[in-house]
N, C-alpha and C positions, 0 to 999 in steps of 0.2 A: 445047093443052098435052098432051104425052104422059104416060102413066102413069109412065114412068121419070123424066121431068122432075119430076113432082109428088112422087114418092117422094124424089128427090134434094133437092128444096126442103124437104121435111119433115125429112129427116135433117140438113140444114144448120141448120134452125131448132132442132132438138133439140141439136145440137152447140153452137150459140151460147148457148142457155139454160144448158147444162151448164157451159160456160166461165165465164159470168157468175155463176152460182150458187156457184161455187167461189171467187169473188173476194170476200174479206171486206169490202173497201173499198166495192164496189158494193152488197153486201147491206146495209151500214150506211147508204148513201145511200137505198136503198129504204125502210128502216125509218124514216128521218127525214122522208120526203116525205109530208106529210099528204094531199095530193091523191091520190097513188097508193094509200095505205093505205085511204082512204075508198072508192075505186073497188074495190079488192081485197076489202074487207070486204063491200061490197054485192053483189059478184059471187058470193062464196061463202056468203052468208047470215049473216054475223056483224055485229053492230051495234057491237061494241067494237073499238077499234084494237089492233093487235098490240103486244105488249110487246117491249122490246129486250133482255131478259136472255137469257143463253145457254141457259137451260132451255126457252125458248120457240122456239128455233131450229128444231126439228123441226116445230113447229106452223106457224111462218111459212112454211117450205119446203113444207109440205103445202098451205097456202092458195095458194101460188104455182102448184102443180100444177093448181089448179082455176080459174085466171084466166079471166075472160070476155073478150070482144072489146075492151071499153074498157080494162080493166087491161092486156091484152097490148099495146095501142097505147101506153099510157103507159109500160109497161116498155120497149118498143122505143125510145121517145123518150129516156128516161133513159139507156138503154144507148148510144145514139148520142152523147149529150152526154158521158157518162162516158168512153167510149173516145176521143172527140175530145180531152178533157182529158189523158188518159193519153198519147196520141200526141204532143201538144205537149210534155208533160213529158219524155218519153223521147227525143224528137228532139234535144233539147239535149245529151243525154249520149251517150257512145259505148259504153255497156255493152250488148252484143248481146242478152242474155237478155230483159230487160223489153221492149225495143223490138220484138223479134220477136213476142212474145206479144201486145203491144198492136196491132201491125200485123195479126196474124191476127184478133184480135177485130174490128178496124176493117173488114177485108175481109169478114168474115162479116156484119157489120151493114150495110154499104153494099149488099151483095147483097140484103139483106132490104128495103131502102128501095124498090126497084122493085116488089116484090110486095105491099107493104101499102097503097100509094096508089091 
């Protein structure tokens, strides 16, 4: 793999993370998933689960910045499921805005599938 290709993959991963972190619905699913929270908390050295209140949003996002390998894998799995659900929901409607965003998320995530396995 060339340096340009590796850099492109990293940029793509950063873009995918940014898109998902801006999605309130996905962030809510992350906070509700005990398995992910447990993994995240052990990765970043916290024993207590994240709270879901708005004041803890910045703390939760800070923890996400320091995800370990296991948490990243779980994050990616949840993202694939989440974007798959959104794609199915938006494919039934003809409103272009949401469908395009979901498709973009799905494309970014499916490209990541090949690199994580």
